[in-house]
Every structure is written in structure tokens, then in C-alpha cells.
VMD Tcl script that builds the backbone (N, CA, C; Angstrom):
set m [mol new atoms 516]
animate dup $m
set s [atomselect $m all]
$s set {name element resname resid chain x y z} {
  {N N MET 1 A -56.918 106.209 74.985}
  {CA C MET 1 A -56.653 106.312 73.561}
  {C C MET 1 A -57.761 107.135 72.931}
  {N N THR 2 A -57.404 107.998 72.026}
  {CA C THR 2 A -58.401 108.859 71.402}
  {C C THR 2 A -59.008 108.183 70.182}
  {N N ASP 3 A -60.165 108.676 69.772}
  {CA C ASP 3 A -60.899 108.049 68.671}
  {C C ASP 3 A -60.122 107.995 67.371}
  {N N PHE 4 A -59.337 109.052 67.079}
  {CA C PHE 4 A -58.653 109.069 65.798}
  {C C PHE 4 A -57.536 108.037 65.713}
  {N N MET 5 A -57.217 107.407 66.815}
  {CA C MET 5 A -56.143 106.419 66.800}
  {C C MET 5 A -56.666 104.983 66.865}
  {N N THR 6 A -57.965 104.786 66.831}
  {CA C THR 6 A -58.500 103.447 67.004}
  {C C THR 6 A -58.451 102.599 65.744}
  {N N ALA 7 A -58.493 103.211 64.588}
  {CA C ALA 7 A -58.464 102.447 63.344}
  {C C ALA 7 A -57.073 102.499 62.738}
  {N N LEU 8 A -56.542 101.335 62.392}
  {CA C LEU 8 A -55.238 101.289 61.746}
  {C C LEU 8 A -55.404 101.507 60.253}
  {N N PRO 9 A -54.686 102.487 59.693}
  {CA C PRO 9 A -54.769 102.680 58.250}
  {C C PRO 9 A -54.105 101.517 57.530}
  {N N VAL 10 A -54.607 101.202 56.359}
  {CA C VAL 10 A -54.030 100.128 55.556}
  {C C VAL 10 A -53.438 100.769 54.306}
  {N N ILE 11 A -52.219 100.388 53.998}
  {CA C ILE 11 A -51.514 100.957 52.856}
  {C C ILE 11 A -51.113 99.820 51.933}
  {N N LEU 12 A -51.362 99.977 50.643}
  {CA C LEU 12 A -50.920 98.995 49.669}
  {C C LEU 12 A -49.487 99.342 49.300}
  {N N ILE 13 A -48.568 98.397 49.555}
  {CA C ILE 13 A -47.161 98.687 49.276}
  {C C ILE 13 A -46.549 97.615 48.409}
  {N N GLN 14 A -45.534 97.998 47.702}
  {CA C GLN 14 A -44.672 97.062 46.987}
  {C C GLN 14 A -43.398 97.015 47.831}
  {N N PRO 15 A -43.091 95.901 48.459}
  {CA C PRO 15 A -41.967 95.868 49.402}
  {C C PRO 15 A -40.620 95.944 48.689}
  {N N THR 16 A -40.176 97.174 48.403}
  {CA C THR 16 A -38.919 97.351 47.690}
  {C C THR 16 A -37.979 98.318 48.386}
  {N N TYR 17 A -38.246 98.661 49.641}
  {CA C TYR 17 A -37.355 99.594 50.298}
  {C C TYR 17 A -36.072 98.895 50.716}
  {N N PRO 18 A -34.999 99.673 50.901}
  {CA C PRO 18 A -33.696 99.086 51.209}
  {C C PRO 18 A -33.753 98.163 52.418}
  {N N GLY 19 A -33.097 97.040 52.306}
  {CA C GLY 19 A -33.022 96.096 53.412}
  {C C GLY 19 A -34.174 95.124 53.482}
  {N N ASP 20 A -35.143 95.233 52.606}
  {CA C ASP 20 A -36.296 94.345 52.643}
  {C C ASP 20 A -35.926 93.009 52.019}
  {N N LEU 21 A -36.081 91.952 52.794}
  {CA C LEU 21 A -35.748 90.619 52.318}
  {C C LEU 21 A -36.735 90.136 51.258}
  {N N GLN 22 A -37.902 90.742 51.216}
  {CA C GLN 22 A -38.913 90.337 50.261}
  {C C GLN 22 A -38.876 91.189 49.000}
  {N N ALA 23 A -37.855 92.000 48.828}
  {CA C ALA 23 A -37.807 92.936 47.701}
  {C C ALA 23 A -37.808 92.226 46.355}
  {N N ALA 24 A -37.357 90.985 46.332}
  {CA C ALA 24 A -37.328 90.258 45.065}
  {C C ALA 24 A -38.723 89.845 44.622}
  {N N SER 25 A -39.667 89.841 45.531}
  {CA C SER 25 A -41.037 89.475 45.209}
  {C C SER 25 A -41.666 90.550 44.332}
  {N N THR 26 A -42.508 90.132 43.412}
  {CA C THR 26 A -43.147 91.108 42.532}
  {C C THR 26 A -44.601 91.349 42.898}
  {N N SER 27 A -45.100 90.710 43.931}
  {CA C SER 27 A -46.511 90.890 44.266}
  {C C SER 27 A -46.685 91.973 45.321}
  {N N SER 28 A -47.725 92.784 45.153}
  {CA C SER 28 A -48.067 93.779 46.157}
  {C C SER 28 A -48.824 93.083 47.267}
  {N N ARG 29 A -48.820 93.703 48.439}
  {CA C ARG 29 A -49.551 93.140 49.557}
  {C C ARG 29 A -50.091 94.270 50.406}
  {N N LEU 30 A -51.100 93.975 51.201}
  {CA C LEU 30 A -51.633 94.960 52.115}
  {C C LEU 30 A -50.792 94.953 53.379}
  {N N ALA 31 A -50.490 96.135 53.888}
  {CA C ALA 31 A -49.730 96.244 55.125}
  {C C ALA 31 A -50.316 97.385 55.937}
  {N N THR 32 A -50.397 97.200 57.231}
  {CA C THR 32 A -50.846 98.279 58.089}
  {C C THR 32 A -49.668 99.194 58.354}
  {N N PHE 33 A -49.964 100.407 58.776}
  {CA C PHE 33 A -48.889 101.329 59.118}
  {C C PHE 33 A -48.044 100.736 60.235}
  {N N ALA 34 A -48.662 100.015 61.159}
  {CA C ALA 34 A -47.917 99.401 62.255}
  {C C ALA 34 A -46.881 98.416 61.729}
  {N N GLU 35 A -47.238 97.645 60.691}
  {CA C GLU 35 A -46.268 96.711 60.100}
  {C C GLU 35 A -45.117 97.464 59.445}
  {N N ILE 36 A -45.452 98.525 58.735}
  {CA C ILE 36 A -44.414 99.318 58.096}
  {C C ILE 36 A -43.522 99.937 59.164}
  {N N ALA 37 A -44.149 100.484 60.183}
  {CA C ALA 37 A -43.389 101.121 61.255}
  {C C ALA 37 A -42.459 100.137 61.937}
  {N N THR 38 A -42.939 98.930 62.191}
  {CA C THR 38 A -42.108 97.926 62.823}
  {C C THR 38 A -40.938 97.571 61.925}
  {N N LYS 39 A -41.193 97.387 60.660}
  {CA C LYS 39 A -40.147 97.027 59.707}
  {C C LYS 39 A -39.071 98.103 59.649}
  {N N LEU 40 A -39.465 99.366 59.811}
  {CA C LEU 40 A -38.519 100.469 59.737}
  {C C LEU 40 A -37.992 100.876 61.109}
  {N N SER 41 A -38.218 100.044 62.117}
  {CA C SER 41 A -37.733 100.285 63.477}
  {C C SER 41 A -38.270 101.576 64.071}
  {N N PHE 42 A -39.553 101.861 63.829}
  {CA C PHE 42 A -40.131 103.079 64.347}
  {C C PHE 42 A -40.585 102.950 65.801}
  {N N LEU 43 A -40.932 101.756 66.209}
  {CA C LEU 43 A -41.590 101.608 67.484}
  {C C LEU 43 A -40.599 101.420 68.621}
  {N N SER 44 A -40.946 101.934 69.774}
  {CA C SER 44 A -40.090 101.844 70.945}
  {C C SER 44 A -40.975 101.789 72.173}
  {N N THR 45 A -40.416 101.335 73.288}
  {CA C THR 45 A -41.221 101.251 74.496}
  {C C THR 45 A -40.732 102.177 75.593}
  {N N SER 46 A -39.656 102.875 75.396}
  {CA C SER 46 A -39.110 103.751 76.414}
  {C C SER 46 A -39.971 105.005 76.562}
  {N N THR 47 A -40.039 105.548 77.773}
  {CA C THR 47 A -40.787 106.783 77.988}
  {C C THR 47 A -39.923 107.755 78.775}
  {N N SER 48 A -39.205 108.594 78.077}
  {CA C SER 48 A -38.299 109.537 78.697}
  {C C SER 48 A -38.530 110.915 78.112}
  {N N ALA 49 A -38.510 111.930 78.962}
  {CA C ALA 49 A -38.666 113.297 78.480}
  {C C ALA 49 A -37.363 114.071 78.629}
  {N N ALA 50 A -36.280 113.414 78.962}
  {CA C ALA 50 A -34.991 114.066 79.145}
  {C C ALA 50 A -34.419 114.497 77.805}
  {N N PHE 51 A -33.404 115.373 77.867}
  {CA C PHE 51 A -32.732 115.808 76.650}
  {C C PHE 51 A -32.084 114.602 75.983}
  {N N VAL 52 A -32.310 114.475 74.701}
  {CA C VAL 52 A -31.748 113.365 73.939}
  {C C VAL 52 A -30.923 113.963 72.811}
  {N N PRO 53 A -29.641 113.593 72.711}
  {CA C PRO 53 A -28.845 114.121 71.614}
  {C C PRO 53 A -29.349 113.605 70.271}
  {N N VAL 54 A -29.317 114.461 69.283}
  {CA C VAL 54 A -29.790 114.127 67.942}
  {C C VAL 54 A -28.588 114.112 67.013}
  {N N PRO 55 A -28.572 113.188 66.066}
  {CA C PRO 55 A -27.467 113.219 65.108}
  {C C PRO 55 A -27.452 114.541 64.341}
  {N N ASN 56 A -26.340 114.828 63.746}
  {CA C ASN 56 A -26.164 116.068 62.994}
  {C C ASN 56 A -27.254 116.203 61.934}
  {N N THR 57 A -28.120 117.174 62.120}
  {CA C THR 57 A -29.244 117.363 61.210}
  {C C THR 57 A -28.839 118.049 59.913}
  {N N SER 58 A -27.647 118.643 59.863}
  {CA C SER 58 A -27.211 119.260 58.606}
  {C C SER 58 A -27.039 118.192 57.525}
  {N N HIS 59 A -26.653 116.984 57.934}
  {CA C HIS 59 A -26.541 115.879 56.978}
  {C C HIS 59 A -27.930 115.527 56.427}
  {N N ALA 60 A -28.922 115.509 57.301}
  {CA C ALA 60 A -30.296 115.229 56.859}
  {C C ALA 60 A -30.778 116.316 55.900}
  {N N GLN 61 A -30.370 117.563 56.148}
  {CA C GLN 61 A -30.751 118.651 55.239}
  {C C GLN 61 A -30.206 118.407 53.836}
  {N N SER 62 A -28.954 117.993 53.751}
  {CA C SER 62 A -28.384 117.745 52.419}
  {C C SER 62 A -29.034 116.525 51.764}
  {N N CYS 63 A -29.376 115.511 52.552}
  {CA C CYS 63 A -30.102 114.346 52.016}
  {C C CYS 63 A -31.437 114.782 51.441}
  {N N LEU 64 A -32.160 115.581 52.194}
  {CA C LEU 64 A -33.474 116.052 51.771}
  {C C LEU 64 A -33.363 116.893 50.500}
  {N N LYS 65 A -32.354 117.719 50.440}
  {CA C LYS 65 A -32.140 118.561 49.258}
  {C C LYS 65 A -31.923 117.696 48.013}
  {N N SER 66 A -31.160 116.607 48.172}
  {CA C SER 66 A -30.901 115.743 47.017}
  {C C SER 66 A -32.137 114.942 46.595}
  {N N LEU 67 A -33.094 114.780 47.500}
  {CA C LEU 67 A -34.330 114.038 47.218}
  {C C LEU 67 A -35.473 114.927 46.747}
  {N N LYS 68 A -35.307 116.214 46.877}
  {CA C LYS 68 A -36.416 117.143 46.666}
  {C C LYS 68 A -37.150 116.920 45.348}
  {N N ASN 69 A -36.437 116.833 44.235}
  {CA C ASN 69 A -37.096 116.670 42.936}
  {C C ASN 69 A -37.901 115.379 42.867}
  {N N ALA 70 A -37.385 114.314 43.452}
  {CA C ALA 70 A -38.082 113.022 43.405}
  {C C ALA 70 A -39.338 113.014 44.281}
  {N N ILE 71 A -39.273 113.649 45.446}
  {CA C ILE 71 A -40.419 113.572 46.357}
  {C C ILE 71 A -41.467 114.649 46.081}
  {N N GLU 72 A -41.094 115.702 45.379}
  {CA C GLU 72 A -42.076 116.742 45.045}
  {C C GLU 72 A -43.156 116.229 44.108}
  {N N LYS 73 A -42.921 115.096 43.468}
  {CA C LYS 73 A -43.909 114.503 42.559}
  {C C LYS 73 A -45.074 113.876 43.321}
  {N N SER 74 A -44.871 113.625 44.605}
  {CA C SER 74 A -45.896 112.956 45.407}
  {C C SER 74 A -47.107 113.854 45.609}
  {N N ASP 75 A -48.289 113.245 45.553}
  {CA C ASP 75 A -49.507 113.983 45.855}
  {C C ASP 75 A -50.039 113.591 47.239}
  {N N ALA 76 A -49.177 112.991 48.043}
  {CA C ALA 76 A -49.568 112.535 49.381}
  {C C ALA 76 A -49.881 113.722 50.292}
  {N N MET 77 A -50.804 113.484 51.192}
  {CA C MET 77 A -51.081 114.418 52.275}
  {C C MET 77 A -50.381 113.839 53.494}
  {N N LEU 78 A -49.553 114.649 54.130}
  {CA C LEU 78 A -48.665 114.168 55.183}
  {C C LEU 78 A -48.851 114.951 56.472}
  {N N TYR 79 A -48.646 114.263 57.610}
  {CA C TYR 79 A -48.695 114.940 58.898}
  {C C TYR 79 A -47.511 115.891 58.968}
  {N N ALA 80 A -47.796 117.168 59.200}
  {CA C ALA 80 A -46.749 118.187 59.171}
  {C C ALA 80 A -46.966 119.203 60.283}
  {N N PRO 81 A -46.389 118.954 61.452}
  {CA C PRO 81 A -46.544 119.924 62.538}
  {C C PRO 81 A -45.891 121.255 62.190}
  {N N SER 82 A -46.553 122.336 62.525}
  {CA C SER 82 A -45.950 123.656 62.319}
  {C C SER 82 A -45.072 123.970 63.525}
  {N N ALA 83 A -44.246 124.976 63.387}
  {CA C ALA 83 A -43.358 125.365 64.483}
  {C C ALA 83 A -44.160 125.707 65.740}
  {N N ASN 84 A -45.349 126.276 65.565}
  {CA C ASN 84 A -46.191 126.639 66.704}
  {C C ASN 84 A -46.819 125.422 67.377}
  {N N ASP 85 A -46.914 124.306 66.655}
  {CA C ASP 85 A -47.536 123.092 67.191}
  {C C ASP 85 A -46.617 122.316 68.134}
  {N N VAL 86 A -45.315 122.533 68.033}
  {CA C VAL 86 A -44.348 121.668 68.711}
  {C C VAL 86 A -43.749 122.357 69.931}
  {N N GLU 87 A -43.880 121.690 71.075}
  {CA C GLU 87 A -43.265 122.204 72.295}
  {C C GLU 87 A -41.770 121.946 72.258}
  {N N LYS 88 A -41.025 122.734 73.021}
  {CA C LYS 88 A -39.563 122.671 72.996}
  {C C LYS 88 A -39.038 121.259 73.262}
  {N N ASN 89 A -39.612 120.559 74.227}
  {CA C ASN 89 A -39.128 119.219 74.575}
  {C C ASN 89 A -39.617 118.143 73.601}
  {N N CYS 90 A -40.363 118.551 72.586}
  {CA C CYS 90 A -40.910 117.585 71.622}
  {C C CYS 90 A -40.338 117.761 70.217}
  {N N LYS 91 A -39.267 118.512 70.068}
  {CA C LYS 91 A -38.666 118.751 68.748}
  {C C LYS 91 A -38.191 117.438 68.122}
  {N N VAL 92 A -37.543 116.584 68.908}
  {CA C VAL 92 A -37.030 115.323 68.368}
  {C C VAL 92 A -38.193 114.429 67.948}
  {N N MET 93 A -39.243 114.385 68.748}
  {CA C MET 93 A -40.414 113.595 68.389}
  {C C MET 93 A -41.028 114.132 67.100}
  {N N SER 94 A -41.081 115.441 66.961}
  {CA C SER 94 A -41.608 116.045 65.740}
  {C C SER 94 A -40.743 115.671 64.542}
  {N N LEU 95 A -39.428 115.692 64.714}
  {CA C LEU 95 A -38.523 115.296 63.638}
  {C C LEU 95 A -38.758 113.844 63.249}
  {N N ARG 96 A -38.969 112.985 64.250}
  {CA C ARG 96 A -39.282 111.579 63.958}
  {C C ARG 96 A -40.549 111.479 63.111}
  {N N CYS 97 A -41.564 112.259 63.442}
  {CA C CYS 97 A -42.808 112.244 62.663}
  {C C CYS 97 A -42.527 112.602 61.213}
  {N N TYR 98 A -41.764 113.651 61.011}
  {CA C TYR 98 A -41.426 114.065 59.647}
  {C C TYR 98 A -40.665 112.978 58.904}
  {N N ILE 99 A -39.684 112.388 59.561}
  {CA C ILE 99 A -38.862 111.368 58.901}
  {C C ILE 99 A -39.715 110.156 58.564}
  {N N TRP 100 A -40.609 109.757 59.451}
  {CA C TRP 100 A -41.490 108.620 59.172}
  {C C TRP 100 A -42.350 108.900 57.947}
  {N N GLU 101 A -42.917 110.099 57.889}
  {CA C GLU 101 A -43.737 110.463 56.737}
  {C C GLU 101 A -42.891 110.481 55.464}
  {N N LEU 102 A -41.686 111.005 55.564}
  {CA C LEU 102 A -40.786 111.050 54.417}
  {C C LEU 102 A -40.444 109.642 53.932}
  {N N LEU 103 A -40.251 108.717 54.856}
  {CA C LEU 103 A -39.961 107.334 54.480}
  {C C LEU 103 A -41.138 106.702 53.746}
  {N N VAL 104 A -42.342 107.038 54.148}
  {CA C VAL 104 A -43.526 106.528 53.447}
  {C C VAL 104 A -43.539 107.058 52.012}
  {N N VAL 105 A -43.233 108.339 51.837}
  {CA C VAL 105 A -43.190 108.917 50.484}
  {C C VAL 105 A -42.102 108.229 49.660}
  {N N ILE 106 A -40.945 108.002 50.253}
  {CA C ILE 106 A -39.844 107.332 49.549}
  {C C ILE 106 A -40.295 105.955 49.062}
  {N N MET 107 A -41.004 105.239 49.922}
  {CA C MET 107 A -41.486 103.914 49.528}
  {C C MET 107 A -42.576 104.010 48.461}
  {N N GLU 108 A -43.519 104.925 48.644}
  {CA C GLU 108 A -44.613 105.059 47.675}
  {C C GLU 108 A -44.120 105.491 46.304}
  {N N GLU 109 A -43.141 106.376 46.278}
  {CA C GLU 109 A -42.597 106.870 45.010}
  {C C GLU 109 A -41.506 105.941 44.472}
  {N N GLU 110 A -41.228 104.871 45.211}
  {CA C GLU 110 A -40.238 103.861 44.822}
  {C C GLU 110 A -38.871 104.480 44.525}
  {N N ILE 111 A -38.459 105.352 45.429}
  {CA C ILE 111 A -37.151 105.992 45.318}
  {C C ILE 111 A -36.134 105.064 45.970}
  {N N VAL 112 A -35.119 104.690 45.231}
  {CA C VAL 112 A -34.086 103.798 45.755}
  {C C VAL 112 A -32.715 104.396 45.480}
  {N N GLY 113 A -31.728 103.866 46.165}
  {CA C GLY 113 A -30.361 104.314 45.956}
  {C C GLY 113 A -29.844 105.131 47.119}
  {N N PRO 114 A -28.675 105.725 46.945}
  {CA C PRO 114 A -28.013 106.450 48.034}
  {C C PRO 114 A -28.839 107.596 48.600}
  {N N LYS 115 A -29.610 108.266 47.756}
  {CA C LYS 115 A -30.425 109.384 48.237}
  {C C LYS 115 A -31.458 108.906 49.249}
  {N N ALA 116 A -32.123 107.815 48.938}
  {CA C ALA 116 A -33.115 107.251 49.864}
  {C C ALA 116 A -32.430 106.640 51.071}
  {N N ASN 117 A -31.335 105.934 50.844}
  {CA C ASN 117 A -30.609 105.295 51.948}
  {C C ASN 117 A -30.144 106.311 52.982}
  {N N CYS 118 A -29.838 107.502 52.528}
  {CA C CYS 118 A -29.408 108.567 53.419}
  {C C CYS 118 A -30.482 108.857 54.475}
  {N N ILE 119 A -31.739 108.910 54.062}
  {CA C ILE 119 A -32.836 109.169 54.996}
  {C C ILE 119 A -33.069 107.951 55.890}
  {N N PHE 120 A -32.986 106.741 55.330}
  {CA C PHE 120 A -33.125 105.528 56.138}
  {C C PHE 120 A -32.043 105.484 57.214}
  {N N ASP 121 A -30.821 105.847 56.852}
  {CA C ASP 121 A -29.715 105.861 57.811}
  {C C ASP 121 A -29.929 106.909 58.894}
  {N N PHE 122 A -30.400 108.088 58.494}
  {CA C PHE 122 A -30.671 109.137 59.470}
  {C C PHE 122 A -31.749 108.675 60.450}
  {N N ASN 123 A -32.788 108.037 59.935}
  {CA C ASN 123 A -33.853 107.512 60.790}
  {C C ASN 123 A -33.299 106.525 61.812}
  {N N ALA 124 A -32.365 105.678 61.377}
  {CA C ALA 124 A -31.788 104.680 62.279}
  {C C ALA 124 A -30.983 105.328 63.405}
  {N N ARG 125 A -30.472 106.527 63.183}
  {CA C ARG 125 A -29.671 107.212 64.207}
  {C C ARG 125 A -30.504 108.098 65.129}
  {N N LEU 126 A -31.765 108.292 64.799}
  {CA C LEU 126 A -32.616 109.108 65.666}
  {C C LEU 126 A -32.887 108.371 66.971}
  {N N PRO 127 A -32.985 109.106 68.072}
  {CA C PRO 127 A -33.323 108.472 69.352}
  {C C PRO 127 A -34.650 107.727 69.240}
  {N N LYS 128 A -34.752 106.596 69.897}
  {CA C LYS 128 A -35.951 105.758 69.811}
  {C C LYS 128 A -36.900 105.979 70.982}
  {N N ASP 129 A -36.632 106.971 71.795}
  {CA C ASP 129 A -37.491 107.231 72.950}
  {C C ASP 129 A -38.820 107.824 72.517}
  {N N ASN 130 A -39.862 107.481 73.261}
  {CA C ASN 130 A -41.143 108.159 73.124}
  {C C ASN 130 A -41.148 109.241 74.187}
  {N N PHE 131 A -41.559 110.405 73.853}
  {CA C PHE 131 A -41.483 111.515 74.774}
  {C C PHE 131 A -42.825 111.747 75.448}
  {N N VAL 132 A -42.817 111.690 76.774}
  {CA C VAL 132 A -44.016 111.895 77.568}
  {C C VAL 132 A -44.533 113.306 77.310}
  {N N GLY 133 A -45.802 113.415 77.041}
  {CA C GLY 133 A -46.421 114.713 76.828}
  {C C GLY 133 A -46.374 115.211 75.393}
  {N N CYS 134 A -45.680 114.510 74.522}
  {CA C CYS 134 A -45.614 114.919 73.117}
  {C C CYS 134 A -46.807 114.327 72.367}
  {N N ARG 135 A -47.336 115.119 71.452}
  {CA C ARG 135 A -48.470 114.666 70.662}
  {C C ARG 135 A -48.024 113.587 69.678}
  {N N PRO 136 A -48.874 112.609 69.397}
  {CA C PRO 136 A -48.536 111.614 68.373}
  {C C PRO 136 A -48.553 112.276 66.991}
  {N N CYS 137 A -47.851 111.685 66.075}
  {CA C CYS 137 A -47.755 112.240 64.710}
  {C C CYS 137 A -49.129 112.487 64.104}
  {N N GLU 138 A -50.035 111.567 64.336}
  {CA C GLU 138 A -51.367 111.640 63.736}
  {C C GLU 138 A -52.207 112.788 64.277}
  {N N ALA 139 A -51.750 113.453 65.337}
  {CA C ALA 139 A -52.505 114.566 65.915}
  {C C ALA 139 A -52.287 115.860 65.133}
  {N N TYR 140 A -51.284 115.897 64.290}
  {CA C TYR 140 A -50.991 117.093 63.510}
  {C C TYR 140 A -51.811 117.116 62.229}
  {N N SER 141 A -51.926 118.288 61.639}
  {CA C SER 141 A -52.739 118.423 60.432}
  {C C SER 141 A -52.021 117.848 59.212}
  {N N LEU 142 A -52.834 117.395 58.263}
  {CA C LEU 142 A -52.314 116.876 57.003}
  {C C LEU 142 A -52.067 118.035 56.054}
  {N N LYS 143 A -50.911 118.011 55.410}
  {CA C LYS 143 A -50.544 119.061 54.470}
  {C C LYS 143 A -49.991 118.442 53.205}
  {N N ASN 144 A -49.982 119.213 52.121}
  {CA C ASN 144 A -49.417 118.717 50.871}
  {C C ASN 144 A -47.887 118.673 50.971}
  {N N ILE 145 A -47.249 118.098 49.968}
  {CA C ILE 145 A -45.802 117.878 50.008}
  {C C ILE 145 A -45.022 119.190 50.070}
  {N N THR 146 A -45.532 120.247 49.455}
  {CA C THR 146 A -44.839 121.534 49.463}
  {C C THR 146 A -44.767 122.114 50.873}
  {N N VAL 147 A -45.897 122.141 51.565}
  {CA C VAL 147 A -45.939 122.643 52.943}
  {C C VAL 147 A -45.114 121.718 53.843}
  {N N PHE 148 A -45.266 120.420 53.655}
  {CA C PHE 148 A -44.513 119.430 54.427}
  {C C PHE 148 A -43.004 119.696 54.320}
  {N N LEU 149 A -42.508 119.840 53.083}
  {CA C LEU 149 A -41.065 120.057 52.878}
  {C C LEU 149 A -40.599 121.376 53.483}
  {N N ASP 150 A -41.403 122.404 53.349}
  {CA C ASP 150 A -41.057 123.703 53.924}
  {C C ASP 150 A -40.936 123.607 55.443}
  {N N ARG 151 A -41.916 122.980 56.073}
  {CA C ARG 151 A -41.891 122.852 57.536}
  {C C ARG 151 A -40.758 121.931 58.004}
  {N N LEU 152 A -40.513 120.867 57.273}
  {CA C LEU 152 A -39.406 119.974 57.629}
  {C C LEU 152 A -38.074 120.702 57.507}
  {N N ASN 153 A -37.886 121.447 56.431}
  {CA C ASN 153 A -36.654 122.217 56.266}
  {C C ASN 153 A -36.467 123.225 57.393}
  {N N ASN 154 A -37.547 123.890 57.796}
  {CA C ASN 154 A -37.467 124.847 58.906}
  {C C ASN 154 A -37.050 124.158 60.201}
  {N N LEU 155 A -37.638 123.002 60.483}
  {CA C LEU 155 A -37.283 122.268 61.696}
  {C C LEU 155 A -35.830 121.805 61.641}
  {N N LEU 156 A -35.403 121.267 60.503}
  {CA C LEU 156 A -34.016 120.824 60.367}
  {C C LEU 156 A -33.045 121.990 60.522}
  {N N GLU 157 A -33.392 123.137 59.971}
  {CA C GLU 157 A -32.544 124.318 60.094}
  {C C GLU 157 A -32.416 124.743 61.557}
  {N N GLU 158 A -33.542 124.763 62.251}
  {CA C GLU 158 A -33.540 125.126 63.673}
  {C C GLU 158 A -32.704 124.136 64.486}
  {N N MET 159 A -32.891 122.856 64.220}
  {CA C MET 159 A -32.161 121.837 64.975}
  {C C MET 159 A -30.671 121.831 64.624}
  {N N THR 160 A -30.331 122.130 63.389}
  {CA C THR 160 A -28.924 122.213 62.987}
  {C C THR 160 A -28.248 123.363 63.723}
  {N N THR 161 A -28.933 124.488 63.818}
  {CA C THR 161 A -28.396 125.635 64.559}
  {C C THR 161 A -28.169 125.265 66.017}
  {N N GLN 162 A -29.141 124.593 66.629}
  {CA C GLN 162 A -29.001 124.164 68.022}
  {C C GLN 162 A -27.859 123.164 68.173}
  {N N TRP 163 A -27.751 122.228 67.242}
  {CA C TRP 163 A -26.703 121.210 67.286}
  {C C TRP 163 A -25.331 121.868 67.190}
  {N N ASN 164 A -25.187 122.814 66.266}
  {CA C ASN 164 A -23.911 123.519 66.103}
  {C C ASN 164 A -23.574 124.341 67.338}
  {N N THR 165 A -24.569 124.989 67.935}
  {CA C THR 165 A -24.360 125.772 69.147}
  {C C THR 165 A -23.902 124.879 70.291}
  {N N LEU 166 A -24.531 123.725 70.457}
  {CA C LEU 166 A -24.119 122.805 71.519}
  {C C LEU 166 A -22.687 122.310 71.313}
  {N N ASN 167 A -22.326 122.036 70.078}
  {CA C ASN 167 A -20.965 121.577 69.797}
  {C C ASN 167 A -19.937 122.657 70.085}
  {N N ILE 168 A -20.268 123.912 69.774}
  {CA C ILE 168 A -19.362 125.022 70.065}
  {C C ILE 168 A -19.203 125.179 71.570}
  {N N MET 169 A -20.322 125.083 72.296}
  {CA C MET 169 A -20.274 125.212 73.756}
  {C C MET 169 A -19.479 124.071 74.367}
  {N N ASN 170 A -19.578 122.880 73.831}
  {CA C ASN 170 A -18.853 121.729 74.382}
  {C C ASN 170 A -17.356 121.816 74.118}
  {N N LYS 171 A -16.957 122.545 73.080}
  {CA C LYS 171 A -15.544 122.684 72.757}
  {C C LYS 171 A -14.850 123.727 73.624}
  {N N THR 172 A -15.626 124.618 74.239}
  {CA C THR 172 A -15.014 125.673 75.060}
  {C C THR 172 A -14.904 125.278 76.500}
}
mol reanalyze $m
mol bondsrecalc $m
mol representation Tube
mol addrep $m
């Protein structure tokens, strides 16, 4: 384990994200990222580097577009791998990193409703495998929300093109 992963960050949250049984509570509490990740089904124990099908990313693009105005208000610094940072077999892992960061922004900005639920649903459909040889999310540089959104949109666009190409090939 590397040094930058030894300390768990602590985040003050108001538990109001969709599906939270404690959402009726009005008190804030301290939660580690690990607790948040567990609650959002981020953690997995599988270790596979094989090709994993990804849900249609064009839907995630439209979800992100509808959330753009709400999340651009965030002043958060987020892990945002650039296209050059991500190896071909780690695209899905990189997408997971982006979605996890986006979910944190959604919670911090207290965005609720169908727009937020769309991203939560997309996260639930992402493969839960950990990819051998892929860098952890925390290994990427922190960027502001503008750079984060630009890089996420680029990755989603690339993956949507790949997804559409695979579907065309499977139909022939």
C-alpha cells in the first residue's frame, strides 16, 4: 500500500442521498469515504482484467448534461484522470472513478430528484470488478469542476462511440 492511501479522508455529510434510510434525520455526522463508498455500493472484491461490458454511456451523457448547471456551482477539487493517464484496459475503472467523484458532488451540493437518480442508477449498472493493474482513483490529479466535467465528457463520448461500434458489429 502506498503512503497516499494510508489515511482515510473524513467528510462531513448530511445523509440525504436517494435511498438513505437516515434521510429523515436532520443531524450531520462524520463519515469516512469508505463508509460513503460502501453505502453507494462502490466496493468489490473481484479482481478481473477481462473485457467487461459497460451500460450504454450515451444515457450517462444525457444525465450529466441535465446536471451540469447544478454541479458547476461546486468548488470541489476532484480526481480527474486525463485521457493520457488511462490505459486501454482501465477505461471502465476510470469511468467508475469519475462517477464516484460525481456522486460525492451530488451529495455535497444536495442535488436530489430524477437528475441525481439517473447518475445513481448508472453507477449501479457499472461493473463492480476491480481491474488488476489499474491505478486507484486517488492516484490521479485533483482538478476543478470545469476540467473534471470536460474530461468526464470526453471519456463518456469515447466509450459511447465504442459501445455503439460494438453493437453494430454484434448485429452483423
